[in-house]
N, CA, C, O and the ligand as a Tripos MOL2 file, in Angstrom:
@<TRIPOS>MOLECULE
protein
  305   303    77     0     0
PROTEIN
NO_CHARGES

@<TRIPOS>ATOM
      1 N          97.8920  104.2040   85.7840 N.3       1 MET1
      2 CA         98.3090  103.9060   87.1610 C.3       1 MET1
      3 C          97.2640  104.4360   88.1360 C.2       1 MET1
      4 O          96.8330  105.5860   88.0560 O.2       1 MET1
      5 N          96.8790  103.5790   89.0390 N.am      2 MET2
      6 CA         95.8610  103.9750   90.0000 C.3       2 MET2
      7 C          96.4390  104.8920   91.0660 C.2       2 MET2
      8 O          97.5050  104.6360   91.6270 O.2       2 MET2
      9 N          95.7200  105.9480   91.3240 N.am      3 THR3
     10 CA         96.1240  106.8720   92.3790 C.3       3 THR3
     11 C          95.2860  106.6000   93.6200 C.2       3 THR3
     12 O          94.0620  106.4910   93.5510 O.2       3 THR3
     13 N          95.9560  106.4940   94.7340 N.am      4 THR4
     14 CA         95.2320  106.3100   95.9870 C.3       4 THR4
     15 C          95.6760  107.3660   96.9890 C.2       4 THR4
     16 O          96.7710  107.9210   96.8930 O.2       4 THR4
     17 N          94.8090  107.6260   97.9380 N.am      5 TYR5
     18 CA         95.1370  108.5640   98.9930 C.3       5 TYR5
     19 C          95.7830  107.8060  100.1440 C.2       5 TYR5
     20 O          95.2020  106.8670  100.6890 O.2       5 TYR5
     21 N          96.9630  108.2150  100.4970 N.am      6 LYS6
     22 CA         97.6520  107.5620  101.5980 C.3       6 LYS6
     23 C          97.1200  108.0790  102.9280 C.2       6 LYS6
     24 O          96.7130  109.2340  103.0480 O.2       6 LYS6
     25 N          97.1330  107.2170  103.9000 N.am      7 THR7
     26 CA         96.6340  107.5930  105.2100 C.3       7 THR7
     27 C          97.6280  107.1800  106.2710 C.2       7 THR7
     28 O          98.5950  106.4710  105.9930 O.2       7 THR7
     29 N          97.3840  107.6230  107.4740 N.am      8 ILE8
     30 CA         98.2320  107.1920  108.5780 C.3       8 ILE8
     31 C          97.8030  105.8170  109.0790 C.2       8 ILE8
     32 O          98.4710  105.2040  109.9120 O.2       8 ILE8
     33 N          96.6770  105.3490  108.5540 N.am      9 TYR9
     34 CA         96.1910  104.0370  108.9550 C.3       9 TYR9
     35 C          96.6520  103.0020  107.9580 C.2       9 TYR9
     36 O          96.9660  103.3200  106.8110 O.2       9 TYR9
     37 N          96.6920  101.7620  108.4010 N.am     10 LYS10
     38 CA         97.0890  100.7040  107.4850 C.3      10 LYS10
     39 C          96.3710   99.4170  107.8330 C.2      10 LYS10
     40 O          95.8830   99.2260  108.9460 O.2      10 LYS10
     41 N          96.3230   98.5420  106.8420 N.am     11 CYS11
     42 CA         95.6640   97.2600  107.0040 C.3      11 CYS11
     43 C          96.3730   96.4490  108.0780 C.2      11 CYS11
     44 O          97.6000   96.3530  108.0860 O.2      11 CYS11
     45 N          95.6040   95.8730  108.9740 N.am     12 GLY12
     46 CA         96.1760   95.0510  110.0190 C.3      12 GLY12
     47 C          96.7300   93.7350  109.5060 C.2      12 GLY12
     48 O          97.4400   93.0360  110.2280 O.2      12 GLY12
     49 N          96.4120   93.3910  108.2610 N.am     13 ARG13
     50 CA         96.8490   92.1200  107.7050 C.3      13 ARG13
     51 C          98.0670   92.2700  106.8130 C.2      13 ARG13
     52 O          99.0280   91.5080  106.9180 O.2      13 ARG13
     53 N          98.0150   93.2860  105.9130 N.am     14 CYS14
     54 CA         99.0810   93.3850  104.9150 C.3      14 CYS14
     55 C          99.8520   94.6950  105.0020 C.2      14 CYS14
     56 O         100.9020   94.8330  104.3740 O.2      14 CYS14
     57 N          99.3480   95.6650  105.7750 N.am     15 GLY15
     58 CA        100.0760   96.9100  105.9320 C.3      15 GLY15
     59 C          99.7880   97.9500  104.8680 C.2      15 GLY15
     60 O         100.3430   99.0480  104.9190 O.2      15 GLY15
     61 N          98.9350   97.6350  103.9060 N.am     16 THR16
     62 CA         98.5490   98.6090  102.8850 C.3      16 THR16
     63 C          97.8210   99.7740  103.5350 C.2      16 THR16
     64 O          97.0710   99.5990  104.4960 O.2      16 THR16
     65 N          98.0530  100.9700  102.9950 N.am     17 THR17
     66 CA         97.4980  102.1680  103.6180 C.3      17 THR17
     67 C          96.3460  102.7740  102.8210 C.2      17 THR17
     68 O          95.9980  103.9350  103.0360 O.2      17 THR17
     69 N          95.7570  102.0220  101.9200 N.am     18 SER18
     70 CA         94.6130  102.5400  101.1710 C.3      18 SER18
     71 C          93.5840  101.4380  100.9680 C.2      18 SER18
     72 O          93.8790  100.2460  101.0530 O.2      18 SER18
     73 N          92.3710  101.8880  100.6970 N.am     19 TYR19
     74 CA         91.2840  100.9420  100.4520 C.3      19 TYR19
     75 C          90.3600  101.5380   99.4100 C.2      19 TYR19
     76 O          90.4550  102.7210   99.0820 O.2      19 TYR19
     77 N          89.4580  100.7050   98.8880 N.am     20 GLN20
     78 CA         88.5260  101.1640   97.8700 C.3      20 GLN20
     79 C          87.1030  100.8930   98.3260 C.2      20 GLN20
     80 O          86.8480   99.8790   98.9760 O.2      20 GLN20
     81 N          86.1700  101.7820   97.9970 N.am     21 PRO21
     82 CA         84.7670  101.4520   98.2160 C.3      21 PRO21
     83 C          84.3590  100.3560   97.2390 C.2      21 PRO21
     84 O          84.7600  100.3750   96.0750 O.2      21 PRO21
     85 N          83.5650   99.4080   97.7090 N.am     22 VAL22
     86 CA         83.1120   98.3210   96.8520 C.3      22 VAL22
     87 C          81.7860   98.7160   96.1990 C.2      22 VAL22
     88 O          80.8190   99.0590   96.8800 O.2      22 VAL22
     89 N          81.7630   98.6620   94.8820 N.am     23 ILE23
     90 CA         80.5770   99.0200   94.1120 C.3      23 ILE23
     91 C          80.0150   97.7560   93.4740 C.2      23 ILE23
     92 O          80.7560   96.9700   92.8840 O.2      23 ILE23
     93 N          78.7230   97.5660   93.5900 N.am     24 GLY24
     94 CA         78.0920   96.4090   92.9740 C.3      24 GLY24
     95 C          76.9320   96.8370   92.0970 C.2      24 GLY24
     96 O          76.5010   97.9900   92.1280 O.2      24 GLY24
     97 N          76.4360   95.8930   91.3170 N.am     25 ARG25
     98 CA         75.2940   96.1890   90.4550 C.3      25 ARG25
     99 C          74.0010   95.7450   91.1350 C.2      25 ARG25
    100 O          73.9220   94.6580   91.7080 O.2      25 ARG25
    101 N          72.9960   96.6080   91.0580 N.am     26 ASP26
    102 CA         71.7060   96.2320   91.6080 C.3      26 ASP26
    103 C          70.8950   95.5050   90.5420 C.2      26 ASP26
    104 O          71.4140   95.1810   89.4730 O.2      26 ASP26
    105 N          69.6170   95.2500   90.8340 N.am     27 ALA27
    106 CA         68.7820   94.4440   89.9460 C.3      27 ALA27
    107 C          68.6130   95.0760   88.5650 C.2      27 ALA27
    108 O          68.3390   94.3770   87.5900 O.2      27 ALA27
    109 N          68.7740   96.3790   88.4840 N.am     28 THR28
    110 CA         68.6180   97.0670   87.2000 C.3      28 THR28
    111 C          69.9340   97.2200   86.4660 C.2      28 THR28
    112 O          69.9740   97.7560   85.3580 O.2      28 THR28
    113 N          71.0140   96.7520   87.0770 N.am     29 GLY29
    114 CA         72.3180   96.8590   86.4470 C.3      29 GLY29
    115 C          73.0490   98.1370   86.7770 C.2      29 GLY29
    116 O          74.1540   98.3690   86.2860 O.2      29 GLY29
    117 N          72.4480   98.9650   87.5980 N.am     30 ALA30
    118 CA         73.0950  100.2220   87.9730 C.3      30 ALA30
    119 C          74.1780   99.9560   89.0130 C.2      30 ALA30
    120 O          74.0370   99.0900   89.8770 O.2      30 ALA30
    121 N          75.2550  100.7160   88.9090 N.am     31 LEU31
    122 CA         76.3390  100.5830   89.8720 C.3      31 LEU31
    123 C          75.9990  101.3640   91.1300 C.2      31 LEU31
    124 O          75.6710  102.5490   91.0710 O.2      31 LEU31
    125 N          76.0790  100.6980   92.2500 N.am     32 ARG32
    126 CA         75.7310  101.3360   93.5150 C.3      32 ARG32
    127 C          76.7360  100.9180   94.5820 C.2      32 ARG32
    128 O          77.2430   99.7970   94.5580 O.2      32 ARG32
    129 N          77.0190  101.8070   95.5040 N.am     33 PRO33
    130 CA         77.8850  101.4210   96.6310 C.3      33 PRO33
    131 C          77.2250  100.3240   97.4590 C.2      33 PRO33
    132 O          76.0220  100.3640   97.7190 O.2      33 PRO33
    133 N          78.0140   99.3600   97.8630 N.am     34 THR34
    134 CA         77.4770   98.2700   98.6580 C.3      34 THR34
    135 C          77.5790   98.5350  100.1510 C.2      34 THR34
    136 O          77.0260   97.7930  100.9620 O.2      34 THR34
    137 N          78.2840   99.5900  100.5060 N.am     35 GLY35
    138 CA         78.5160   99.8520  101.9210 C.3      35 GLY35
    139 C          79.7300   99.1370  102.4640 C.2      35 GLY35
    140 O          80.0640   99.2630  103.6430 O.2      35 GLY35
    141 N          80.3920   98.3830  101.5980 N.am     36 GLN36
    142 CA         81.6080   97.7010  102.0040 C.3      36 GLN36
    143 C          82.8200   98.3880  101.3910 C.2      36 GLN36
    144 O          82.7140   99.1680  100.4440 O.2      36 GLN36
    145 N          83.9560   98.0730  101.9580 N.am     37 TYR37
    146 CA         85.2290   98.5880  101.4510 C.3      37 TYR37
    147 C          86.1880   97.4240  101.2860 C.2      37 TYR37
    148 O          86.0290   96.3840  101.9250 O.2      37 TYR37
    149 N          87.1930   97.6030  100.4210 N.am     38 ARG38
    150 CA         88.1460   96.5310  100.1860 C.3      38 ARG38
    151 C          89.5550   97.0730  100.2290 C.2      38 ARG38
    152 O          89.8690   98.0920   99.6140 O.2      38 ARG38
    153 N          90.3970   96.3730  100.9650 N.am     39 CYS39
    154 CA         91.8150   96.7210  101.0320 C.3      39 CYS39
    155 C          92.4360   96.5880   99.6450 C.2      39 CYS39
    156 O          92.2050   95.5990   98.9500 O.2      39 CYS39
    157 N          93.2280   97.5910   99.2440 N.am     40 THR40
    158 CA         93.8610   97.5150   97.9290 C.3      40 THR40
    159 C          95.0360   96.5440   97.9160 C.2      40 THR40
    160 O          95.5460   96.1980   96.8500 O.2      40 THR40
    161 N          95.4640   96.1060   99.0920 N.am     41 GLY41
    162 CA         96.5860   95.1860   99.1650 C.3      41 GLY41
    163 C          96.1420   93.7320   99.1510 C.2      41 GLY41
    164 O          96.3550   93.0130   98.1740 O.2      41 GLY41
    165 N          95.5200   93.3060  100.2490 N.am     42 CYS42
    166 CA         95.1670   91.8910  100.3840 C.3      42 CYS42
    167 C          93.7320   91.6030   99.9620 C.2      42 CYS42
    168 O          93.3060   90.4480   99.9780 O.2      42 CYS42
    169 N          92.9770   92.6420   99.5830 N.am     43 LYS43
    170 CA         91.6310   92.5050   99.0270 C.3      43 LYS43
    171 C          90.5940   92.0730  100.0540 C.2      43 LYS43
    172 O          89.4750   91.7070   99.6950 O.2      43 LYS43
    173 N          90.9610   92.1140  101.3210 N.am     44 VAL44
    174 CA         89.9750   91.7930  102.3380 C.3      44 VAL44
    175 C          88.8840   92.8630  102.3180 C.2      44 VAL44
    176 O          89.1740   94.0450  102.1340 O.2      44 VAL44
    177 N          87.6370   92.4500  102.5060 N.am     45 THR45
    178 CA         86.5460   93.4110  102.5410 C.3      45 THR45
    179 C          86.1110   93.6400  103.9780 C.2      45 THR45
    180 O          86.2240   92.7580  104.8280 O.2      45 THR45
    181 N          85.6110   94.8480  104.2310 N.am     46 PHE46
    182 CA         85.2090   95.1920  105.5850 C.3      46 PHE46
    183 C          84.1580   96.2770  105.5290 C.2      46 PHE46
    184 O          84.0310   96.9860  104.5320 O.2      46 PHE46
    185 N          83.4090   96.3990  106.6010 N.am     47 THR47
    186 CA         82.4350   97.4770  106.7130 C.3      47 THR47
    187 C          82.7690   98.4080  107.8610 C.2      47 THR47
    188 O          82.3310   99.5580  107.8820 O.2      47 THR47
    189 N          83.5420   97.9140  108.8150 N.am     48 GLU48
    190 CA         83.9780   98.7370  109.9370 C.3      48 GLU48
    191 C          85.4770   98.9660  109.8040 C.2      48 GLU48
    192 O          86.2490   98.0190  109.6600 O.2      48 GLU48
    193 N          85.8820  100.2400  109.8530 N.am     49 PHE49
    194 CA         87.2980  100.5390  109.6510 C.3      49 PHE49
    195 C          88.1790   99.8630  110.6800 C.2      49 PHE49
    196 O          89.3170   99.4960  110.3860 O.2      49 PHE49
    197 N          87.6590   99.6970  111.8850 N.am     50 LYS50
    198 CA         88.4800   99.0700  112.9110 C.3      50 LYS50
    199 C          88.7830   97.6080  112.5770 C.2      50 LYS50
    200 O          89.7720   97.0430  113.0450 O.2      50 LYS50
    201 N          87.9100   97.0050  111.7550 N.am     51 ASP51
    202 CA         88.1920   95.6410  111.3250 C.3      51 ASP51
    203 C          89.3590   95.6080  110.3470 C.2      51 ASP51
    204 O          90.1010   94.6270  110.2810 O.2      51 ASP51
    205 N          89.5130   96.6960  109.5870 N.am     52 TRP52
    206 CA         90.6290   96.7800  108.6380 C.3      52 TRP52
    207 C          91.9280   97.0810  109.3840 C.2      52 TRP52
    208 O          92.9710   96.4860  109.1170 O.2      52 TRP52
    209 N          91.8350   98.0160  110.3210 N.am     53 TRP53
    210 CA         93.0290   98.3420  111.0990 C.3      53 TRP53
    211 C          93.4620   97.1780  111.9830 C.2      53 TRP53
    212 O          94.6460   97.0100  112.2740 O.2      53 TRP53
    213 N          92.4880   96.3780  112.4050 N.am     54 GLY54
    214 CA         92.7840   95.3050  113.3380 C.3      54 GLY54
    215 C          92.7370   95.7470  114.7840 C.2      54 GLY54
    216 O          93.0570   94.9770  115.6890 O.2      54 GLY54
    217 N          92.3360   96.9950  114.9990 N.am     55 HIS55
    218 CA         92.1600   97.5020  116.3560 C.3      55 HIS55
    219 C          91.1510   98.6400  116.2960 C.2      55 HIS55
    220 O          90.8310   99.1180  115.2080 O.2      55 HIS55
    221 N          90.6540   99.0740  117.4170 N.am     56 ASP56
    222 CA         89.6410  100.1170  117.4020 C.3      56 ASP56
    223 C          90.1320  101.4040  118.0530 C.2      56 ASP56
    224 O          89.3280  102.2530  118.4340 O.2      56 ASP56
    225 N          91.4300  101.5490  118.1790 N.am     57 GLY57
    226 CA         91.9790  102.6890  118.8940 C.3      57 GLY57
    227 C          91.6660  104.0340  118.2630 C.2      57 GLY57
    228 O          91.4320  105.0110  118.9750 O.2      57 GLY57
    229 N          91.6600  104.1010  116.9250 N.am     58 ALA58
    230 CA         91.4700  105.3760  116.2410 C.3      58 ALA58
    231 C          90.0890  105.4780  115.5880 C.2      58 ALA58
    232 O          89.7870  106.4530  114.8990 O.2      58 ALA58
    233 N          89.2770  104.4800  115.8110 N.am     59 GLY59
    234 CA         88.0260  104.3990  115.0670 C.3      59 GLY59
    235 C          86.9460  105.3540  115.5160 C.2      59 GLY59
    236 O          85.8840  105.4120  114.8970 O.2      59 GLY59
    237 N          87.1820  106.0950  116.5640 N.am     60 HIS60
    238 CA         86.1240  106.9420  117.0880 C.3      60 HIS60
    239 C          86.2680  108.3970  116.6690 C.2      60 HIS60
    240 O          85.4550  109.2420  117.0430 O.2      60 HIS60
    241 N          87.2940  108.6840  115.9020 N.am     61 ASN61
    242 CA         87.5030  110.0450  115.4530 C.3      61 ASN61
    243 C          87.1240  110.1390  113.9760 C.2      61 ASN61
    244 O          87.9120  109.7920  113.0970 O.2      61 ASN61
    245 N          85.9100  110.6110  113.7210 N.am     62 ALA62
    246 CA         85.3960  110.6230  112.3540 C.3      62 ALA62
    247 C          86.1910  111.5440  111.4440 C.2      62 ALA62
    248 O          86.1900  111.3670  110.2260 O.2      62 ALA62
    249 N          86.8650  112.5170  112.0200 N.am     63 ALA63
    250 CA         87.6130  113.4740  111.2090 C.3      63 ALA63
    251 C          88.9070  112.8780  110.6670 C.2      63 ALA63
    252 O          89.5650  113.4900  109.8260 O.2      63 ALA63
    253 N          89.2750  111.7020  111.1370 N.am     64 GLN64
    254 CA         90.5390  111.1060  110.7130 C.3      64 GLN64
    255 C          90.3390  109.7240  110.1220 C.2      64 GLN64
    256 O          91.1440  108.8170  110.3310 O.2      64 GLN64
    257 N          89.2450  109.5800  109.3760 N.am     65 GLN65
    258 CA         89.0440  108.3110  108.6920 C.3      65 GLN65
    259 C          90.0650  108.1580  107.5700 C.2      65 GLN65
    260 O          90.5680  109.1530  107.0480 O.2      65 GLN65
    261 N          90.3700  106.9350  107.2020 N.am     66 PRO66
    262 CA         91.3230  106.7140  106.1060 C.3      66 PRO66
    263 C          90.8120  107.3120  104.8090 C.2      66 PRO66
    264 O          89.6070  107.4950  104.6320 O.2      66 PRO66
    265 N          91.7220  107.6130  103.9090 N.am     67 GLY67
    266 CA         91.3510  108.1890  102.6230 C.3      67 GLY67
    267 C          90.8100  107.1390  101.6750 C.2      67 GLY67
    268 O          91.2190  105.9790  101.7150 O.2      67 GLY67
    269 N          89.9000  107.5460  100.8350 N.am     68 LEU68
    270 CA         89.3510  106.6550   99.8360 C.3      68 LEU68
    271 C          90.2740  106.5890   98.6350 C.2      68 LEU68
    272 O          90.9070  107.5780   98.2630 O.2      68 LEU68
    273 N          90.3410  105.4170   98.0370 N.am     69 ALA69
    274 CA         91.0500  105.3010   96.7780 C.3      69 ALA69
    275 C          90.3340  106.1300   95.7190 C.2      69 ALA69
    276 O          89.1340  106.3850   95.8210 O.2      69 ALA69
    277 N          91.0730  106.5420   94.7160 N.am     70 ALA70
    278 CA         90.5100  107.4250   93.6950 C.3      70 ALA70
    279 C          89.4520  106.7020   92.8610 C.2      70 ALA70
    280 O          88.5180  107.3280   92.3620 O.2      70 ALA70
    281 N          89.5980  105.4080   92.7140 N.am     71 TYR71
    282 CA         88.6700  104.6460   91.9000 C.3      71 TYR71
    283 C          88.0410  103.5370   92.7300 C.2      71 TYR71
    284 O          88.7430  102.8410   93.4630 O.2      71 TYR71
    285 N          86.7470  103.3680   92.6260 N.am     72 PRO72
    286 CA         86.0780  102.3170   93.4060 C.3      72 PRO72
    287 C          86.3750  100.9340   92.8280 C.2      72 PRO72
    288 O          86.7400  100.7810   91.6620 O.2      72 PRO72
    289 N          86.2070   99.9560   93.6780 N.am     73 ALA73
    290 CA         86.3390   98.5650   93.2480 C.3      73 ALA73
    291 C          84.9680   98.0900   92.7670 C.2      73 ALA73
    292 O          84.0220   98.0170   93.5510 O.2      73 ALA73
    293 N          84.8680   97.7740   91.5040 N.am     74 VAL74
    294 CA         83.5860   97.3680   90.9320 C.3      74 VAL74
    295 C          83.5070   95.8430   90.9070 C.2      74 VAL74
    296 O          84.4060   95.1640   90.4120 O.2      74 VAL74
    297 N          82.4260   95.3350   91.4450 N.am     75 VAL75
    298 CA         82.2170   93.8920   91.4800 C.3      75 VAL75
    299 C          80.9140   93.5530   90.7840 C.2      75 VAL75
    300 O          80.0440   94.4110   90.6420 O.2      75 VAL75
    301 N          80.7710   92.3120   90.3490 N.am     76 GLY76
    302 CA         79.5030   91.8330   89.8170 C.3      76 GLY76
    303 C          79.2940   92.2070   88.3540 C.2      76 GLY76
    304 O          78.2640   91.8680   87.7700 O.2      76 GLY76
    305 ZN         95.2510   94.3660  103.4600 Zn       77 ZN77
@<TRIPOS>BOND
     1     1     2 1
     2     2     3 1
     3     3     4 2
     4     3     5 am
     5     5     6 1
     6     6     7 1
     7     7     8 2
     8     7     9 am
     9     9    10 1
    10    10    11 1
    11    11    12 2
    12    11    13 am
    13    13    14 1
    14    14    15 1
    15    15    16 2
    16    15    17 am
    17    17    18 1
    18    18    19 1
    19    19    20 2
    20    19    21 am
    21    21    22 1
    22    22    23 1
    23    23    24 2
    24    23    25 am
    25    25    26 1
    26    26    27 1
    27    27    28 2
    28    27    29 am
    29    29    30 1
    30    30    31 1
    31    31    32 2
    32    31    33 am
    33    33    34 1
    34    34    35 1
    35    35    36 2
    36    35    37 am
    37    37    38 1
    38    38    39 1
    39    39    40 2
    40    39    41 am
    41    41    42 1
    42    42    43 1
    43    43    44 2
    44    43    45 am
    45    45    46 1
    46    46    47 1
    47    47    48 2
    48    47    49 am
    49    49    50 1
    50    50    51 1
    51    51    52 2
    52    51    53 am
    53    53    54 1
    54    54    55 1
    55    55    56 2
    56    55    57 am
    57    57    58 1
    58    58    59 1
    59    59    60 2
    60    59    61 am
    61    61    62 1
    62    62    63 1
    63    63    64 2
    64    63    65 am
    65    65    66 1
    66    66    67 1
    67    67    68 2
    68    67    69 am
    69    69    70 1
    70    70    71 1
    71    71    72 2
    72    71    73 am
    73    73    74 1
    74    74    75 1
    75    75    76 2
    76    75    77 am
    77    77    78 1
    78    78    79 1
    79    79    80 2
    80    79    81 am
    81    81    82 1
    82    82    83 1
    83    83    84 2
    84    83    85 am
    85    85    86 1
    86    86    87 1
    87    87    88 2
    88    87    89 am
    89    89    90 1
    90    90    91 1
    91    91    92 2
    92    91    93 am
    93    93    94 1
    94    94    95 1
    95    95    96 2
    96    95    97 am
    97    97    98 1
    98    98    99 1
    99    99   100 2
   100    99   101 am
   101   101   102 1
   102   102   103 1
   103   103   104 2
   104   103   105 am
   105   105   106 1
   106   106   107 1
   107   107   108 2
   108   107   109 am
   109   109   110 1
   110   110   111 1
   111   111   112 2
   112   111   113 am
   113   113   114 1
   114   114   115 1
   115   115   116 2
   116   115   117 am
   117   117   118 1
   118   118   119 1
   119   119   120 2
   120   119   121 am
   121   121   122 1
   122   122   123 1
   123   123   124 2
   124   123   125 am
   125   125   126 1
   126   126   127 1
   127   127   128 2
   128   127   129 am
   129   129   130 1
   130   130   131 1
   131   131   132 2
   132   131   133 am
   133   133   134 1
   134   134   135 1
   135   135   136 2
   136   135   137 am
   137   137   138 1
   138   138   139 1
   139   139   140 2
   140   139   141 am
   141   141   142 1
   142   142   143 1
   143   143   144 2
   144   143   145 am
   145   145   146 1
   146   146   147 1
   147   147   148 2
   148   147   149 am
   149   149   150 1
   150   150   151 1
   151   151   152 2
   152   151   153 am
   153   153   154 1
   154   154   155 1
   155   155   156 2
   156   155   157 am
   157   157   158 1
   158   158   159 1
   159   159   160 2
   160   159   161 am
   161   161   162 1
   162   162   163 1
   163   163   164 2
   164   163   165 am
   165   165   166 1
   166   166   167 1
   167   167   168 2
   168   167   169 am
   169   169   170 1
   170   170   171 1
   171   171   172 2
   172   171   173 am
   173   173   174 1
   174   174   175 1
   175   175   176 2
   176   175   177 am
   177   177   178 1
   178   178   179 1
   179   179   180 2
   180   179   181 am
   181   181   182 1
   182   182   183 1
   183   183   184 2
   184   183   185 am
   185   185   186 1
   186   186   187 1
   187   187   188 2
   188   187   189 am
   189   189   190 1
   190   190   191 1
   191   191   192 2
   192   191   193 am
   193   193   194 1
   194   194   195 1
   195   195   196 2
   196   195   197 am
   197   197   198 1
   198   198   199 1
   199   199   200 2
   200   199   201 am
   201   201   202 1
   202   202   203 1
   203   203   204 2
   204   203   205 am
   205   205   206 1
   206   206   207 1
   207   207   208 2
   208   207   209 am
   209   209   210 1
   210   210   211 1
   211   211   212 2
   212   211   213 am
   213   213   214 1
   214   214   215 1
   215   215   216 2
   216   215   217 am
   217   217   218 1
   218   218   219 1
   219   219   220 2
   220   219   221 am
   221   221   222 1
   222   222   223 1
   223   223   224 2
   224   223   225 am
   225   225   226 1
   226   226   227 1
   227   227   228 2
   228   227   229 am
   229   229   230 1
   230   230   231 1
   231   231   232 2
   232   231   233 am
   233   233   234 1
   234   234   235 1
   235   235   236 2
   236   235   237 am
   237   237   238 1
   238   238   239 1
   239   239   240 2
   240   239   241 am
   241   241   242 1
   242   242   243 1
   243   243   244 2
   244   243   245 am
   245   245   246 1
   246   246   247 1
   247   247   248 2
   248   247   249 am
   249   249   250 1
   250   250   251 1
   251   251   252 2
   252   251   253 am
   253   253   254 1
   254   254   255 1
   255   255   256 2
   256   255   257 am
   257   257   258 1
   258   258   259 1
   259   259   260 2
   260   259   261 am
   261   261   262 1
   262   262   263 1
   263   263   264 2
   264   263   265 am
   265   265   266 1
   266   266   267 1
   267   267   268 2
   268   267   269 am
   269   269   270 1
   270   270   271 1
   271   271   272 2
   272   271   273 am
   273   273   274 1
   274   274   275 1
   275   275   276 2
   276   275   277 am
   277   277   278 1
   278   278   279 1
   279   279   280 2
   280   279   281 am
   281   281   282 1
   282   282   283 1
   283   283   284 2
   284   283   285 am
   285   285   286 1
   286   286   287 1
   287   287   288 2
   288   287   289 am
   289   289   290 1
   290   290   291 1
   291   291   292 2
   292   291   293 am
   293   293   294 1
   294   294   295 1
   295   295   296 2
   296   295   297 am
   297   297   298 1
   298   298   299 1
   299   299   300 2
   300   299   301 am
   301   301   302 1
   302   302   303 1
   303   303   304 2
@<TRIPOS>SUBSTRUCTURE
     1 MET1         2 RESIDUE 1 A MET
     2 MET2         6 RESIDUE 1 A MET
     3 THR3        10 RESIDUE 1 A THR
     4 THR4        14 RESIDUE 1 A THR
     5 TYR5        18 RESIDUE 1 A TYR
     6 LYS6        22 RESIDUE 1 A LYS
     7 THR7        26 RESIDUE 1 A THR
     8 ILE8        30 RESIDUE 1 A ILE
     9 TYR9        34 RESIDUE 1 A TYR
    10 LYS10       38 RESIDUE 1 A LYS
    11 CYS11       42 RESIDUE 1 A CYS
    12 GLY12       46 RESIDUE 1 A GLY
    13 ARG13       50 RESIDUE 1 A ARG
    14 CYS14       54 RESIDUE 1 A CYS
    15 GLY15       58 RESIDUE 1 A GLY
    16 THR16       62 RESIDUE 1 A THR
    17 THR17       66 RESIDUE 1 A THR
    18 SER18       70 RESIDUE 1 A SER
    19 TYR19       74 RESIDUE 1 A TYR
    20 GLN20       78 RESIDUE 1 A GLN
    21 PRO21       82 RESIDUE 1 A PRO
    22 VAL22       86 RESIDUE 1 A VAL
    23 ILE23       90 RESIDUE 1 A ILE
    24 GLY24       94 RESIDUE 1 A GLY
    25 ARG25       98 RESIDUE 1 A ARG
    26 ASP26      102 RESIDUE 1 A ASP
    27 ALA27      106 RESIDUE 1 A ALA
    28 THR28      110 RESIDUE 1 A THR
    29 GLY29      114 RESIDUE 1 A GLY
    30 ALA30      118 RESIDUE 1 A ALA
    31 LEU31      122 RESIDUE 1 A LEU
    32 ARG32      126 RESIDUE 1 A ARG
    33 PRO33      130 RESIDUE 1 A PRO
    34 THR34      134 RESIDUE 1 A THR
    35 GLY35      138 RESIDUE 1 A GLY
    36 GLN36      142 RESIDUE 1 A GLN
    37 TYR37      146 RESIDUE 1 A TYR
    38 ARG38      150 RESIDUE 1 A ARG
    39 CYS39      154 RESIDUE 1 A CYS
    40 THR40      158 RESIDUE 1 A THR
    41 GLY41      162 RESIDUE 1 A GLY
    42 CYS42      166 RESIDUE 1 A CYS
    43 LYS43      170 RESIDUE 1 A LYS
    44 VAL44      174 RESIDUE 1 A VAL
    45 THR45      178 RESIDUE 1 A THR
    46 PHE46      182 RESIDUE 1 A PHE
    47 THR47      186 RESIDUE 1 A THR
    48 GLU48      190 RESIDUE 1 A GLU
    49 PHE49      194 RESIDUE 1 A PHE
    50 LYS50      198 RESIDUE 1 A LYS
    51 ASP51      202 RESIDUE 1 A ASP
    52 TRP52      206 RESIDUE 1 A TRP
    53 TRP53      210 RESIDUE 1 A TRP
    54 GLY54      214 RESIDUE 1 A GLY
    55 HIS55      218 RESIDUE 1 A HIS
    56 ASP56      222 RESIDUE 1 A ASP
    57 GLY57      226 RESIDUE 1 A GLY
    58 ALA58      230 RESIDUE 1 A ALA
    59 GLY59      234 RESIDUE 1 A GLY
    60 HIS60      238 RESIDUE 1 A HIS
    61 ASN61      242 RESIDUE 1 A ASN
    62 ALA62      246 RESIDUE 1 A ALA
    63 ALA63      250 RESIDUE 1 A ALA
    64 GLN64      254 RESIDUE 1 A GLN
    65 GLN65      258 RESIDUE 1 A GLN
    66 PRO66      262 RESIDUE 1 A PRO
    67 GLY67      266 RESIDUE 1 A GLY
    68 LEU68      270 RESIDUE 1 A LEU
    69 ALA69      274 RESIDUE 1 A ALA
    70 ALA70      278 RESIDUE 1 A ALA
    71 TYR71      282 RESIDUE 1 A TYR
    72 PRO72      286 RESIDUE 1 A PRO
    73 ALA73      290 RESIDUE 1 A ALA
    74 VAL74      294 RESIDUE 1 A VAL
    75 VAL75      298 RESIDUE 1 A VAL
    76 GLY76      302 RESIDUE 1 A GLY
    77 ZN77       305 GROUP 0 **** ****
């Protein structure tokens, strides 16, 4: 069972409160962060948290960013 960190933030589309960093393979086959994140609910990908929330009201407080899922989303 996947463990995720719950946050006070949630997806503006599906209401899920966790997301995963998106990991992809580079030319050598190594797994590397792509700089994107993916909602664990509706699977929408985003690079700006405010795009996930659907608003930018809380996006300026770096100390209160949403929690990362325990396991990254591996693509490719
Ligand atoms: Zn979602």
